[in-house]
N, C-alpha and C positions, 0 to 999 in steps of 0.2 A: 704323362700326357696332360696337357691343359686344354680343356674344352673351349672352343672359340664360339662366341655368341654368333647367332645367325640362323635364320630359317629360310626355307624355300617352299614353294608350292610344288608338291609332287602330283603330277597329273599323268595318270596311266590310262591310256585308251586302247582298247582292243576291239577291233571291228571284224566281224566274221559274217560271211554269207555262204551261199551254196557253191562258191568257187573260192579257190585259194587266192588271197589278195595280199597286198603289201600295206602295212600300216605302222605307224610309229609308236614307240614308247618313249616318253620324254621326261626329263627332269628340268623344270624351268623355274625361274624365280627372279625377283628383284631384291637384292640383298644389301642392306646398308651395313657392311661389315668392315671394320678397320683392320688392316693388315700392316704389320711391321716386319722388319728383317727376321726371317726364320722360314721353317718348312711346315706346311699345313697339309694334313692328310684327311681324306674322307673315303668311305666305302659306299659304293652304289650297287644295289642288287639289280642288275640289268635285265634279268629274265623273270622277275617275280610275277609279272602280269601277262606273260606270254602264254599262248595255247600249248597243249601237250606236245604237239609236233610242229616245228617251225624251222625255217632256214634264215640265218642272219645274212643280210645283204650289205649293210654298212653301218658305221657309227659316226655321227656328226657331233662335233663338240664346239662350244663357243663360250668363252669367258671374257667379260669386259671389266676393265679396271679404270679408275679415275685417280688423278693425283690428289694427294691430301694437301690442301692449301696451307696447313700449319707446319710445313717442313722447317727444319732447322736451317740456319744460314751460317756460313763461314765468311768472315770479313777480314781482309788483309790489312796490314799497316800501310799508310800512304807511301807510295813509291815516288820519289822525286824525279821528275822528268827533265825540267830545265828551268833556268831563271834568266829573265831579261831585265835590264834597267837602263834608264837614261842618265845623262850627266846632271849634276846639280844645277838648278836654275834659281834665280831670285824670286822669292815669293812675296816678300814685303820688307819694308824698312829703308831708312836712309843712313842712320848712324849704326844702330844695331840691326844687322841684316839677317833675315831668315832665308835659308836656302832649302829647297826641296828637290827630291828626285822621285821618279816613278819606278817602282819595282814590281814585276809580275812573276809569281812563282806558280809553276804548273806541276801538278801531281796527280797520280792515279790510284784508285782503290779498287781492288777486286772483291766482288761480292758473289759468292757461289752458293747455289742451292743444292738440293739432293737429287741425284739421278735414281729413278725407280725402274726396276725390271722384274720380270716374272718368267720362270721356266715351268711349263706344264708337262707333267708326265702322267701317262695312263698305264697302270699295271707295271710301273717301273720303266716304261718306254718313253723317252723324251719325244713329244709330238709337236711342240711349238714353244715359241718364246716371244716376248715383246717388251717394249720399253717406252717410257714417256719421251716426248720430242724436246730437243734442245732449243732454247731461245737465248739470244744475246742482245741486251739493250744497254744504252749508256745515257748518262745525264750529267751535266756540269753545273756546279754551284760556285759562287764567288763570295769571298769574305775579305773585307778591306780593313786595314788598321794603319795608324800613323806611328812610326817608330822614331824615337829620338836617337840620333847618331852621335851627338856630341857638339861641342862648341870650341871656338877659337877666339880668345879675347886678348886685346892689347889696351888701347884706349876705349874701344868699343868692341862689342862681341858679335861674332858670326855664329849663328845657330844652324845646325844641319838636321834635316829630317828625311826619312824615307816613307813615302806613301805606298804602302805594300798591299797588293791584292793577290790573294791565293786562289787559284782556279783549280778546283778539285773535280776530276772526272771519275764518276763511279760506274764501273763496268759490271753489269749484273748478268751472270750466266745461270740459267735455271732449266729444269726439265719439267714440263707441265703437260696438261691435256689428258685425253683418254686414249686407250688402245684396247684392241680385241685380239685374243688368240683363238683362232678357229681353224677348222679343217675337217677332213673326212677320212676315216679309216675304212678301206674296202678290201684289204688283203685278208683272205680267209685264214691264213696262218696266224696273222696278227690278231684277228678277231677271236680266234679260238684261245689265244693266250690271254687276251684282255678279259674274256668272259669265262675263264676257267673257274669252276666251282660256283658259277652264277654270281660271282662277285667282281666288281671293277674298282680297283684302287685309283683314286684321283689324288694327285700330289701337286702342290704349288710351292715352288721355291722362290721366295720373295726377297728382294733387296730394296730397302727403302720403305717409305710410308705410303700406302695406297688404300683406296676404297674399292672393295669388290662390289660392283653395282649390278652384275647380271651373270647368270650361269645357266647353261643349257647343254644337256646330253640327249641326243636323239638317236635312238636305236631303231633302224629300219629292218623289218623282217617280212618274210612271206610265210603264211600259215600253210602247211602242207597236208593237214588233216581236213577232210571234207566235213563241215559242221552240219548242224540241223538245217532243214530247208529254209526256215525263216531267218531273216536278218536279225542279228543280236548286237546290241551296242552296250558295252559295259564301260562305265566311267567312274573313276575314283579321283576325287580332288580334296585336298586338305593340306594342312601344314605338315611338311615332311622335314626330317632333320638332316639338312645338309650340314652335318655336324663335323666341322673340321677340328682335328686335333693338331696341336702345334708342337713342333720340336724346335727349340731355340737353336740358332746357329750363330757363331761368332762372326762379326763383320771382319772381312779381310783387312 
């Protein structure tokens, strides 16, 4: 396993009063982490800061990704669309005559970026997926040149030229932007599976190059044990290791 760089702020807040209440335990952070094609795993201890007796109500998750602007590009060879031309016309001369014609060549080049997508699993259960949005743009550029076609001479010469303009349309297809995979797990059966042995396995199956810009796991619970009469607030904040381990996968 290869450790992936990245840290997150682990904030665990447990609020207790003389009544059972609901409060969150969250893993939050802004993570400038580069992801490429592969599978990334992390383990989150979802009950480390909970009271002795509690009931899990739901688990909310949110992961935000942004397209890496340094994506590779695939560019096709020019595809010839059509050619139009006029007949030869006199450009200059009386004895030695120069003839010209106008030729327009139309061609298309396809420029394709990389599509990025992520599948999010919790404890081996696929809970969501997302992908960057497709965009298609086109731009046309012109290049002109004069081509000598030949001559016809007897006493005097006739010279023939083609004034050629190539119109190239580049069609760019790319997948860009940001997307978020989020949701809520509230089924007790699923929650029991997710939090078995107080461990929650988070897995990201990534296709393409992305930046992981935010991650949040919010565990909502209700304390069932009546605490001391006074209200107690315990807070722990610091750098936590959202340490993803990566398993490389071959691109299909």
